[in-house]
Backbone bond lengths (Angstrom), bond angles and torsions (degrees), N, CA, C in turn:
res aa  C-N    CA-C-N  psi(-1)  N-CA   C-N-CA  omega(-1)  CA-C   N-CA-C  phi
1 M - - - 1.453 - - 1.526 110.40 -
2 S 1.308 116.55 152.13 1.458 121.48 -179.07 1.528 110.45 -80.18
3 P 1.358 118.04 159.79 1.472 120.47 175.85 1.522 112.85 -56.33
4 L 1.342 116.40 -36.27 1.462 119.80 179.05 1.524 110.76 -63.32
5 A 1.324 116.53 -40.59 1.464 120.40 179.86 1.527 110.89 -63.62
6 Y 1.338 116.89 -43.72 1.463 120.28 177.16 1.524 111.05 -63.56
7 R 1.339 116.34 -38.07 1.463 120.64 -179.65 1.533 110.57 -64.37
8 L 1.326 115.52 -45.56 1.465 119.73 179.15 1.533 110.87 -65.39
9 M 1.324 116.48 -36.51 1.461 121.00 177.93 1.535 110.51 -63.42
10 A 1.349 115.83 -43.48 1.461 120.27 179.57 1.529 111.05 -65.24
11 I 1.325 116.36 -42.44 1.465 120.47 179.42 1.527 110.21 -61.34
12 A 1.336 116.44 -43.64 1.463 120.14 178.55 1.523 110.90 -61.69
13 G 1.333 116.84 -40.30 1.458 120.42 178.77 1.519 112.06 -64.99
14 V 1.333 116.72 -42.43 1.469 120.89 179.63 1.531 110.58 -64.90
15 V 1.319 117.39 -40.67 1.463 120.62 177.35 1.538 109.57 -61.02
16 C 1.326 116.71 -41.40 1.475 120.45 179.66 1.523 111.34 -61.20
17 I 1.350 117.34 -49.58 1.466 118.64 -176.54 1.524 111.91 -73.71
18 S 1.338 117.76 -18.12 1.464 119.16 177.54 1.525 111.47 -68.17
19 F 1.329 116.80 -20.71 1.459 120.32 178.63 1.527 112.40 -84.83
20 A 1.337 118.25 -6.79 1.463 120.81 -178.33 1.531 112.49 -56.90
21 P 1.343 119.57 -52.57 1.470 117.84 179.97 1.522 113.20 -65.29
22 I 1.324 117.17 -28.01 1.465 120.72 178.67 1.528 109.78 -68.23
23 L 1.336 116.27 -43.30 1.464 120.50 179.61 1.518 111.00 -70.15
24 V 1.347 116.56 -33.35 1.468 119.94 175.11 1.521 109.88 -61.72
25 R 1.315 116.20 -44.63 1.468 119.33 -179.35 1.530 110.79 -67.59
26 A 1.334 117.10 -34.50 1.465 119.77 178.68 1.530 111.17 -65.08
27 A 1.341 116.20 -29.64 1.468 120.86 -178.30 1.525 112.18 -102.13
28 E 1.342 118.14 18.10 1.463 121.56 -170.52 1.525 113.67 -61.60
29 D 1.324 118.41 -21.40 1.464 120.67 179.13 1.525 111.67 -64.61
30 A 1.336 117.50 -20.04 1.466 120.94 -179.05 1.518 112.00 -74.10
31 G 1.335 118.29 -24.37 1.460 121.14 -176.01 1.518 110.76 100.17
32 D 1.329 116.33 149.60 1.465 121.83 -172.24 1.526 112.87 -60.09
33 L 1.332 117.85 -49.41 1.464 120.90 -176.61 1.519 111.84 -72.96
34 T 1.319 116.89 -33.74 1.471 119.69 176.75 1.527 109.79 -61.81
35 I 1.329 116.47 -42.47 1.462 120.73 177.75 1.528 110.34 -63.28
36 A 1.334 117.16 -45.91 1.461 120.82 -178.77 1.525 111.52 -61.29
37 F 1.336 117.08 -40.06 1.465 120.40 -179.68 1.522 111.65 -68.56
38 F 1.323 117.15 -49.72 1.462 119.37 -173.47 1.529 112.70 -73.45
39 R 1.340 118.14 -28.41 1.470 117.64 176.47 1.524 109.76 -65.54
40 S 1.329 117.23 -30.03 1.464 121.32 176.57 1.526 110.66 -79.07
41 L 1.319 116.35 -45.49 1.466 120.57 -177.91 1.522 111.58 -60.62
42 Y 1.323 116.94 -45.33 1.461 120.10 -178.65 1.526 112.15 -69.48
43 A 1.329 117.19 -22.93 1.466 119.70 178.76 1.524 112.37 -78.74
44 L 1.342 116.87 -26.36 1.464 120.56 -172.38 1.536 114.38 -58.85
45 P 1.348 120.67 -46.81 1.476 118.81 -179.18 1.527 112.89 -59.87
46 F 1.311 117.42 -38.86 1.468 120.78 -179.16 1.529 110.76 -69.78
47 L 1.335 116.68 -42.89 1.461 120.10 178.37 1.531 110.57 -65.98
48 A 1.334 116.88 -39.06 1.459 120.55 179.92 1.528 110.80 -64.27
49 L 1.325 116.55 -40.78 1.466 120.28 178.82 1.525 111.18 -64.08
50 L 1.331 116.48 -44.57 1.460 120.25 178.94 1.528 111.00 -64.95
51 Y 1.335 116.27 -39.96 1.465 119.89 -179.65 1.526 110.76 -67.35
52 W 1.316 118.59 -37.30 1.464 122.57 -177.72 1.528 111.19 -58.65
53 K 1.322 115.88 -33.81 1.467 119.68 -178.36 1.528 112.10 -75.35
54 T 1.324 117.13 -19.25 1.471 120.13 -175.72 1.530 112.00 -121.63
55 R 1.331 118.07 11.44 1.460 121.36 -173.16 1.522 113.33 -61.68
56 S 1.341 117.33 -25.61 1.465 120.27 -178.41 1.527 111.74 -66.02
57 R 1.335 117.80 -18.02 1.468 121.36 -179.71 1.531 112.70 -94.54
58 D 1.319 116.26 3.37 1.463 119.74 -178.66 1.528 109.67 -88.76
59 E 1.328 116.48 110.00 1.460 121.81 -177.99 1.523 112.66 -103.32
60 R 1.322 118.52 11.07 1.457 120.79 -177.20 1.525 111.79 -72.12
61 P 1.329 117.73 137.01 1.470 120.12 174.13 1.525 110.75 -74.79
62 R 1.324 115.81 173.28 1.459 120.51 -177.11 1.528 111.44 -61.08
63 R 1.330 117.53 -38.39 1.461 121.08 -179.30 1.527 110.69 -59.21
64 S 1.326 117.49 -42.89 1.456 121.16 -179.45 1.525 111.19 -65.16
65 R 1.316 116.20 -37.95 1.462 119.54 179.69 1.526 110.84 -68.33
66 L 1.338 116.65 -37.02 1.455 120.13 177.90 1.529 110.98 -67.03
67 I 1.333 116.80 -36.05 1.472 120.04 176.79 1.531 109.73 -64.73
68 A 1.340 115.96 -39.40 1.471 119.32 177.80 1.526 110.76 -63.15
69 V 1.343 116.77 -40.67 1.473 120.16 176.66 1.530 109.81 -62.99
70 A 1.352 116.38 -41.79 1.468 120.30 178.70 1.519 111.48 -62.62
71 S 1.335 117.47 -34.17 1.464 119.58 177.61 1.522 110.44 -61.58
72 G 1.334 115.96 -31.99 1.457 119.86 178.49 1.519 113.38 -65.69
73 V 1.348 116.87 -24.07 1.470 120.02 175.20 1.526 109.69 -61.72
74 F 1.334 116.39 -45.59 1.455 120.23 179.76 1.530 111.50 -70.53
75 L 1.346 116.40 -32.50 1.463 118.41 175.74 1.522 110.44 -65.75
76 G 1.337 116.76 -36.51 1.457 120.03 176.56 1.519 112.10 -62.58
77 L 1.341 116.91 -42.21 1.462 121.16 176.52 1.527 110.59 -65.50
78 D 1.334 115.16 -40.24 1.469 120.26 177.37 1.524 110.64 -58.16
79 L 1.318 117.70 -50.38 1.462 121.03 -177.97 1.525 111.30 -64.07
80 T 1.337 116.75 -36.51 1.467 120.26 179.92 1.521 111.12 -59.47
81 F 1.332 117.15 -49.92 1.469 120.54 -178.35 1.525 111.50 -73.17
82 W 1.357 116.30 -35.45 1.464 118.55 -178.90 1.523 111.34 -66.35
83 H 1.336 116.38 -44.76 1.463 119.66 178.54 1.526 110.72 -60.63
84 A 1.343 116.84 -38.91 1.465 120.41 177.97 1.530 110.79 -64.60
85 S 1.331 116.91 -38.84 1.472 120.29 -178.09 1.525 111.41 -68.58
86 I 1.325 117.62 -31.28 1.468 120.62 178.21 1.527 110.29 -60.58
87 G 1.335 116.03 -38.44 1.462 119.22 178.40 1.516 113.23 -68.65
88 E 1.336 117.57 -25.57 1.463 121.17 -176.15 1.522 113.48 -93.46
89 I 1.345 116.26 -34.29 1.467 118.99 -171.11 1.530 112.68 -125.17
90 G 1.335 116.98 -4.24 1.459 119.98 178.96 1.514 112.77 97.27
91 A 1.317 115.83 158.51 1.463 121.37 -176.15 1.523 112.55 -66.67
92 G 1.334 117.34 -39.22 1.461 120.39 -176.36 1.511 113.08 -68.86
93 L 1.345 117.23 -54.08 1.457 121.07 -177.54 1.524 111.47 -65.29
94 A 1.324 118.20 -39.54 1.466 121.02 179.58 1.525 110.74 -61.09
95 T 1.315 117.32 -36.55 1.459 120.97 -179.68 1.519 111.35 -72.93
96 V 1.324 117.19 -33.60 1.468 120.10 176.18 1.523 110.34 -64.17
97 V 1.326 116.97 -49.35 1.467 120.96 -175.70 1.524 111.35 -66.80
98 V 1.325 118.33 -38.16 1.459 119.84 -177.53 1.528 111.86 -65.93
99 N 1.329 116.78 -19.95 1.463 119.47 176.13 1.526 112.22 -72.35
100 M 1.326 116.96 -1.81 1.458 121.70 169.58 1.529 111.55 -62.71
101 Q 1.328 117.31 -8.93 1.463 120.64 177.58 1.520 111.62 -53.99
102 V 1.346 117.31 -28.96 1.467 120.74 177.41 1.525 110.54 -58.67
103 V 1.340 115.89 -42.18 1.463 120.88 179.53 1.515 110.91 -69.86
104 F 1.335 117.21 -43.08 1.465 120.54 179.65 1.526 111.71 -63.74
105 V 1.338 116.97 -38.26 1.465 120.19 176.49 1.525 110.23 -58.02
106 A 1.341 115.85 -45.66 1.465 120.32 -179.29 1.521 111.44 -63.58
107 L 1.340 117.29 -43.49 1.462 120.98 -177.87 1.527 111.92 -68.07
108 I 1.339 117.04 -43.22 1.464 120.54 179.56 1.527 110.64 -66.83
109 A 1.351 116.71 -40.85 1.461 120.13 177.75 1.529 110.80 -64.09
110 W 1.323 116.81 -32.41 1.470 121.48 177.10 1.526 110.31 -64.98
111 V 1.344 115.98 -45.33 1.464 120.75 -177.59 1.529 111.74 -71.30
112 L 1.325 116.59 -45.16 1.465 120.20 -172.62 1.527 113.55 -86.47
113 F 1.341 116.70 -38.47 1.466 120.19 -172.39 1.520 113.16 -116.31
114 H 1.341 116.96 4.91 1.471 122.16 178.21 1.532 112.24 58.65
115 E 1.348 115.66 31.08 1.458 120.69 175.58 1.527 107.71 -89.57
116 R 1.312 116.18 83.30 1.461 121.22 -172.35 1.531 111.22 -70.28
117 P 1.360 117.62 124.99 1.461 119.02 176.73 1.526 110.56 -68.93
118 G 1.323 115.91 155.39 1.456 120.34 -179.51 1.517 112.36 -67.62
119 R 1.337 116.20 168.45 1.469 121.13 -178.09 1.523 111.85 -63.07
120 R 1.330 116.41 -35.76 1.470 119.40 -179.98 1.523 110.60 -62.73
121 A 1.334 116.22 -41.32 1.462 120.26 -179.77 1.523 110.72 -64.90
122 I 1.338 117.37 -41.39 1.463 120.72 179.45 1.525 110.45 -65.51
123 A 1.335 116.60 -39.18 1.465 120.73 179.76 1.525 111.80 -65.64
124 L 1.339 117.92 -25.43 1.463 121.46 -178.72 1.523 112.77 -78.35
125 L 1.313 118.16 -18.25 1.461 121.12 -175.60 1.533 112.64 -56.07
126 P 1.355 119.73 -47.31 1.471 118.67 179.11 1.531 113.21 -60.67
127 V 1.334 116.55 -34.70 1.466 120.55 179.30 1.529 110.13 -65.55
128 I 1.332 115.82 -46.28 1.464 120.07 -179.56 1.527 110.54 -65.08
129 L 1.328 117.28 -41.55 1.465 120.99 179.84 1.530 111.33 -66.09
130 L 1.325 116.78 -35.29 1.462 119.49 174.73 1.522 110.26 -62.18
131 G 1.332 116.77 -41.70 1.459 120.65 177.34 1.518 111.64 -60.79
132 V 1.336 117.11 -42.82 1.466 120.98 178.02 1.528 110.41 -63.23
133 F 1.345 116.85 -40.67 1.473 121.79 178.47 1.531 110.23 -59.68
134 L 1.324 117.14 -42.32 1.461 120.51 179.65 1.525 111.45 -68.94
135 I 1.325 116.73 -37.45 1.467 120.37 178.08 1.523 110.89 -62.53
136 S 1.336 116.32 -33.53 1.468 120.29 -178.44 1.522 112.43 -67.79
137 G 1.336 117.56 -10.39 1.452 121.05 176.93 1.510 114.42 77.57
138 A 1.340 116.49 16.59 1.460 119.73 -177.49 1.532 110.99 -60.03
139 G 1.324 115.47 126.93 1.461 120.60 175.54 1.509 115.80 79.78
140 T 1.344 117.87 5.24 1.470 120.43 179.63 1.528 109.86 -123.02
141 A 1.324 115.76 145.06 1.469 120.18 -177.97 1.516 112.29 -93.71
142 D 1.347 117.58 -14.03 1.467 119.99 -174.79 1.524 112.84 -104.99
143 A 1.348 117.89 17.22 1.462 121.08 -179.53 1.524 110.20 -66.83
144 Y 1.334 115.74 141.95 1.467 119.89 -179.74 1.524 109.68 -77.59
145 G 1.335 115.87 143.72 1.460 121.78 174.56 1.510 112.12 119.76
146 D 1.345 115.59 150.34 1.459 120.57 176.87 1.525 110.87 -66.63
147 S 1.325 116.12 -37.94 1.469 121.37 178.07 1.522 107.89 -149.14
148 P 1.346 117.57 81.79 1.470 120.86 -173.69 1.522 114.13 -58.80
149 A 1.344 117.31 -39.76 1.469 119.67 -178.76 1.525 110.77 -66.10
150 L 1.338 117.23 -45.30 1.461 121.11 178.60 1.524 110.75 -64.08
151 G 1.343 117.02 -43.59 1.459 120.35 179.86 1.513 112.22 -62.51
152 T 1.335 117.20 -38.35 1.462 120.90 178.20 1.520 110.87 -66.42
153 A 1.343 116.76 -41.66 1.473 120.60 178.38 1.530 110.49 -63.06
154 Q 1.323 116.91 -41.94 1.469 120.42 178.56 1.529 110.97 -64.38
155 S 1.328 116.48 -39.43 1.462 120.32 178.48 1.528 111.46 -65.11
156 L 1.335 116.92 -37.95 1.463 120.58 178.06 1.529 111.06 -65.84
157 L 1.336 117.05 -41.45 1.463 120.00 175.16 1.526 110.54 -61.48
158 S 1.323 115.24 -41.80 1.458 120.49 177.20 1.526 111.12 -59.45
159 A 1.332 116.58 -42.70 1.465 121.12 179.61 1.525 111.20 -63.20
160 M 1.341 117.47 -38.31 1.461 120.72 179.25 1.528 110.56 -65.18
161 F 1.336 116.84 -45.40 1.467 119.77 178.93 1.530 111.12 -66.19
162 Y 1.336 116.29 -35.36 1.469 118.88 178.04 1.529 110.81 -65.48
163 A 1.333 116.49 -36.78 1.463 120.22 177.69 1.530 110.78 -63.16
164 L 1.342 116.74 -41.54 1.466 120.19 177.70 1.529 110.63 -64.45
165 F 1.327 116.33 -37.40 1.468 120.51 175.57 1.525 110.83 -60.92
166 V 1.333 116.77 -46.29 1.464 121.28 -178.81 1.525 111.17 -61.40
167 L 1.329 116.91 -44.28 1.464 120.94 -177.59 1.520 111.31 -67.05
168 L 1.332 117.40 -41.53 1.465 119.73 178.60 1.523 111.42 -67.95
169 L 1.336 116.13 -40.26 1.465 119.02 179.10 1.525 110.30 -64.27
170 R 1.338 116.90 -38.61 1.462 120.90 176.12 1.522 110.99 -62.42
171 E 1.329 115.49 -42.24 1.466 119.99 179.89 1.524 111.52 -65.41
172 S 1.336 117.06 -34.68 1.467 120.53 -177.65 1.527 112.38 -66.24
173 G 1.336 116.48 -27.39 1.464 119.12 -178.40 1.506 114.16 -101.94
174 R 1.323 117.21 2.63 1.463 120.66 -176.07 1.529 111.00 -65.79
175 G 1.338 115.74 121.35 1.456 121.30 175.16 1.514 115.51 79.38
176 H 1.344 117.25 8.35 1.462 119.46 -178.53 1.526 110.09 -132.33
177 V 1.325 116.21 144.95 1.463 122.19 178.84 1.527 108.77 -92.53
178 S 1.324 115.87 134.44 1.466 120.15 176.02 1.517 108.79 -159.37
179 P 1.344 117.76 152.53 1.470 119.88 174.02 1.518 109.55 -66.66
180 A 1.328 117.13 155.05 1.466 121.57 -176.51 1.523 112.20 -59.66
181 T 1.334 116.68 -28.58 1.462 119.90 -177.81 1.522 112.36 -72.54
182 G 1.334 118.82 -21.98 1.461 121.47 -176.90 1.520 112.78 -62.52
183 P 1.343 119.24 -63.06 1.470 120.40 178.30 1.524 112.58 -60.35
184 L 1.328 117.22 -36.94 1.461 119.90 -179.57 1.527 110.92 -64.75
185 L 1.322 117.19 -40.14 1.465 120.92 177.27 1.522 110.91 -64.02
186 D 1.339 116.77 -47.04 1.466 120.35 -178.40 1.530 111.43 -62.03
187 S 1.334 116.52 -44.43 1.464 119.14 -178.89 1.526 111.26 -67.65
188 T 1.331 117.20 -34.16 1.462 120.03 178.07 1.520 111.24 -66.49
189 I 1.331 117.04 -34.76 1.466 120.75 174.10 1.531 109.74 -61.05
190 G 1.332 116.34 -45.94 1.464 120.19 177.77 1.515 112.35 -61.23
191 T 1.329 116.89 -38.46 1.461 121.16 179.25 1.524 111.10 -65.72
192 A 1.327 116.82 -44.08 1.467 120.65 -179.52 1.529 110.64 -62.66
193 I 1.330 117.23 -44.01 1.471 120.74 -179.96 1.526 110.54 -63.62
194 T 1.340 116.73 -44.92 1.468 121.40 -177.54 1.520 111.70 -62.55
195 T 1.319 116.92 -49.40 1.467 119.82 -177.98 1.533 111.61 -67.78
196 L 1.333 117.01 -31.84 1.469 119.73 177.08 1.529 110.25 -66.08
197 V 1.334 117.33 -46.00 1.470 121.13 -179.05 1.532 110.76 -64.20
198 I 1.339 116.78 -47.02 1.467 120.28 -179.88 1.531 109.90 -62.13
199 G 1.330 115.89 -41.85 1.461 119.48 -177.97 1.516 112.79 -65.15
200 L 1.334 116.80 -41.94 1.459 120.49 -177.46 1.527 112.70 -75.31
201 V 1.330 117.30 -34.33 1.466 121.15 -172.63 1.520 112.76 -92.95
202 F 1.338 117.89 -39.25 1.460 120.34 -167.44 1.528 115.41 -109.47
203 T 1.318 118.95 -9.75 1.468 119.13 -178.33 1.524 110.88 -127.18
204 S 1.322 114.66 158.68 1.469 119.91 -178.84 1.521 112.73 -105.31
205 D 1.351 117.36 -13.94 1.466 119.37 -176.61 1.531 112.28 -101.27
206 F 1.343 117.15 11.02 1.463 120.70 178.26 1.525 108.68 -76.91
207 S 1.322 116.66 135.49 1.463 120.34 -176.80 1.520 111.06 -139.63
208 L 1.329 116.15 136.13 1.460 122.05 175.24 1.525 111.80 -97.52
209 A 1.327 116.68 1.75 1.466 120.72 -178.67 1.529 110.52 -72.63
210 F 1.330 115.32 143.00 1.467 121.11 178.17 1.512 109.29 -87.58
211 S 1.324 116.40 131.22 1.469 120.75 177.07 1.526 108.79 -139.71
212 W 1.303 115.29 151.36 1.467 122.14 -179.01 1.524 108.58 -121.11
213 P 1.323 119.49 137.50 1.472 128.14 12.13 1.534 114.85 -94.61
214 V 1.337 117.51 6.65 1.468 119.60 -175.98 1.518 111.60 -55.98
215 H 1.334 116.86 -46.40 1.461 118.88 -177.48 1.525 112.46 -73.55
216 G 1.311 116.28 -18.32 1.462 118.68 171.02 1.523 110.44 -64.92
217 W 1.356 116.05 -41.94 1.463 119.93 176.04 1.530 110.85 -64.69
218 L 1.332 117.09 -36.91 1.468 120.49 -178.54 1.532 111.52 -69.27
219 I 1.325 116.47 -38.22 1.472 119.58 176.34 1.529 109.99 -64.43
220 L 1.334 115.74 -42.28 1.460 120.27 178.20 1.531 110.47 -63.92
221 L 1.330 116.62 -40.30 1.465 121.32 177.53 1.525 110.94 -60.99
222 A 1.321 116.90 -44.09 1.470 121.03 -179.39 1.520 111.05 -63.75
223 L 1.321 116.89 -43.51 1.465 120.54 -176.12 1.527 111.82 -73.71
224 V 1.328 116.37 -49.33 1.469 120.51 -173.01 1.522 111.55 -71.42
225 A 1.330 117.17 -49.48 1.468 120.53 -173.95 1.516 112.63 -92.96
226 Q 1.341 116.76 -50.62 1.466 120.51 -172.35 1.523 112.67 -71.06
227 V 1.337 117.78 -33.38 1.467 120.41 -175.43 1.529 111.12 -105.79
228 V 1.325 117.25 -68.91 1.466 121.07 -171.86 1.525 111.64 -64.00
229 G 1.336 116.65 -49.47 1.460 120.11 -175.51 1.510 113.12 -58.16
230 W 1.345 116.81 -52.38 1.467 119.27 -175.00 1.512 113.01 -73.84
231 L 1.335 117.81 -28.61 1.467 118.80 175.61 1.528 111.04 -67.92
232 L 1.323 116.63 -39.48 1.472 120.03 176.45 1.526 110.93 -63.25
233 I 1.320 116.27 -43.43 1.461 120.42 -179.62 1.518 111.23 -66.18
234 A 1.330 116.95 -44.42 1.463 120.79 -179.69 1.526 111.96 -62.61
235 R 1.303 116.15 -30.24 1.477 120.40 179.92 1.528 111.59 -79.53
236 A 1.337 117.05 -35.01 1.462 120.05 -170.15 1.526 114.56 -92.45
237 L 1.328 117.97 -42.85 1.462 120.22 -169.07 1.525 115.05 -61.68
238 P 1.340 120.42 -36.85 1.470 118.39 178.12 1.528 113.61 -61.88
239 N 1.311 117.30 -14.85 1.463 121.47 -178.13 1.526 113.40 -103.22
240 L 1.352 116.31 12.70 1.461 120.54 -179.37 1.529 110.55 -120.97
241 P 1.347 118.27 154.89 1.466 121.14 178.31 1.526 112.09 -62.11
242 A 1.343 116.21 156.70 1.464 121.49 -175.28 1.520 112.11 -60.56
243 L 1.340 118.07 -44.46 1.458 121.13 -179.01 1.521 110.83 -60.91
244 E 1.302 115.61 -45.79 1.466 120.05 -179.68 1.524 110.73 -63.62
245 T 1.321 116.49 -38.88 1.458 121.15 178.46 1.520 110.87 -60.93
246 A 1.341 116.48 -46.94 1.463 120.70 -178.69 1.521 111.55 -62.25
247 V 1.308 116.47 -44.73 1.467 120.71 -178.84 1.528 111.04 -66.84
248 L 1.327 116.85 -42.28 1.459 120.25 -178.66 1.529 111.40 -63.65
249 L 1.335 117.42 -43.19 1.459 119.79 -178.44 1.523 111.91 -66.00
250 L 1.326 116.95 -34.33 1.460 119.07 177.76 1.526 111.77 -76.92
251 G 1.334 116.57 -1.91 1.456 119.65 169.88 1.519 111.33 -66.53
252 Q 1.350 117.37 -24.64 1.468 120.03 -179.98 1.523 112.55 -61.07
253 P 1.360 119.59 -56.42 1.471 117.77 179.14 1.519 113.12 -64.47
254 M 1.343 117.62 -33.08 1.463 119.47 179.62 1.530 110.69 -65.32
255 L 1.330 116.25 -43.38 1.464 119.77 177.85 1.521 111.23 -69.44
256 A 1.355 116.37 -36.70 1.462 119.50 178.74 1.522 110.91 -61.01
257 I 1.336 116.78 -39.34 1.470 120.53 176.61 1.525 110.28 -62.20
258 L 1.336 116.43 -42.51 1.465 120.61 179.33 1.519 111.43 -62.70
259 W 1.357 116.52 -50.05 1.477 119.14 -179.51 1.528 110.47 -61.45
260 A 1.355 116.82 -41.67 1.469 120.19 -178.73 1.530 111.22 -63.00
261 R 1.318 116.05 -36.88 1.478 119.96 178.74 1.522 110.72 -68.64
262 L 1.321 116.41 -42.83 1.462 120.42 -176.51 1.528 112.31 -73.79
263 L 1.342 116.66 -39.43 1.462 120.25 -172.21 1.521 113.86 -94.24
264 F 1.342 117.14 -32.76 1.464 120.08 -175.91 1.530 113.23 -120.93
265 D 1.331 116.35 4.17 1.468 121.22 177.50 1.529 112.00 56.62
266 E 1.334 116.00 42.73 1.460 120.68 177.29 1.533 108.46 -79.09
267 A 1.323 115.92 106.19 1.467 121.42 -175.84 1.526 109.34 -108.48
268 M 1.324 117.60 108.78 1.458 121.77 -178.22 1.520 110.98 -80.83
269 S 1.336 115.22 157.14 1.456 120.89 175.60 1.532 109.35 -76.04
270 T 1.342 115.70 168.54 1.463 120.44 179.78 1.526 111.50 -60.98
271 S 1.337 117.00 -43.00 1.466 119.67 -179.53 1.520 111.20 -66.69
272 Q 1.336 117.70 -34.95 1.459 120.24 177.49 1.529 111.33 -67.37
273 W 1.323 116.53 -39.26 1.466 119.76 175.70 1.534 110.14 -60.68
274 F 1.319 116.37 -43.03 1.462 120.56 179.20 1.526 109.95 -63.68
275 G 1.333 116.66 -40.51 1.459 120.63 177.17 1.512 112.14 -62.45
276 V 1.333 116.86 -41.76 1.468 120.97 176.82 1.525 110.92 -59.04
277 G 1.341 115.95 -43.88 1.462 119.92 178.87 1.512 112.12 -61.36
278 L 1.337 117.65 -42.76 1.465 121.28 179.15 1.530 111.01 -63.51
279 V 1.328 116.61 -45.06 1.465 120.25 -177.83 1.525 111.18 -64.44
280 L 1.327 116.91 -48.48 1.461 120.08 -176.76 1.528 111.40 -65.89
281 A 1.337 117.40 -43.88 1.463 119.53 178.48 1.524 110.76 -63.86
282 G 1.326 115.95 -42.74 1.457 119.58 179.19 1.507 112.46 -63.79
283 L 1.334 117.20 -39.23 1.465 120.18 -178.86 1.526 111.88 -69.54
284 V 1.336 117.42 -35.21 1.463 119.88 176.76 1.524 110.29 -60.38
285 I 1.341 116.26 -48.09 1.468 120.02 -178.93 1.524 110.20 -69.68
286 F 1.331 116.72 -39.98 1.464 121.05 -179.86 1.524 111.11 -61.63
287 S 1.335 116.63 -37.78 1.468 120.65 -178.56 1.516 112.38 -66.05
288 L 1.320 116.81 -18.16 1.466 120.82 -177.82 1.523 112.00 -96.85
289 R 1.354 115.55 8.55 1.461 118.80 -179.05 1.524 110.57 -63.49
290 K 1.312 115.79 159.45 1.457 121.83 172.30 1.518 108.21 -114.10
291 S 1.319 116.38 119.61 1.450 119.78 179.49 1.519 109.90 -68.68
292 E 1.332 114.52 145.05 1.446 120.30 176.18 1.523 108.07 -95.14
293 A 1.320 117.44 106.69 1.451 121.08 -175.56 1.528 109.33 -66.54
294 P 1.340 117.74 146.62 1.453 121.00 179.00 1.516 111.09 -61.87
295 K 1.329 116.35 137.79 1.447 120.54 -178.38 1.525 111.43 -75.24
296 E 1.312 115.12 144.35 1.454 120.40 176.58 1.523 109.52 -71.20
297 P 1.316 118.26 137.46 1.489 118.99 177.76 1.512 110.93 -67.63
């Protein structure tokens, strides 16, 4: 395929996942964990069908597949907190803050794998954190959201769990060839199991009952974001330059802010807008960092 084809594929994928927080908010009457469970459950048949056609190319051992399933546990926790933050701070701002996962990935990889981020990336941390502080609405009376500080904290927790999901999913595919649907299917199984257990044991508003039109939004969420969007991105991004990849992925929160403004009239304060600008600019530059590999003794 040509670079243009990969670029268009990536753009289409980013547009698809940008609607995820919008569809979550449309289905908010179902409850945060109910949404997290059913978006995974409804995605499984489609992912399984796609994987069945390419299963002969999956060379991963059982251990790698189990790690991919374990990554879905953290994705389930990520979705739980992220869905909750959307209700507190809005679809646009919650999506901006959760993209802090890029920073958490770097920090966790530094601690666990000694993949030290470059000096430029470390210097950007205060700028990004200042942006998050402004998004939280601290010290302002006109900040958007029912509880901006709580929503920001929930989004940050979501970003941390998403970073753990990314690192485990990366580890599950290290050194083995597999179709893109293989790890995604395994992790989605882990996500469905995790959200089902948390919903049944720890919450009172979790429901397995089918209702319309809420489950129509959940089916659309599973297909558009969970299946089509991420498969397009997984196919296209490895074939694009790093700068383009970073900019394209940050199109998700930018588009989410646009959709949230148009569809739900989410109007941020001036300081929150400034915070969004700091976070997005910082994340673009941070994503282009070069890790300093540990020196051989």
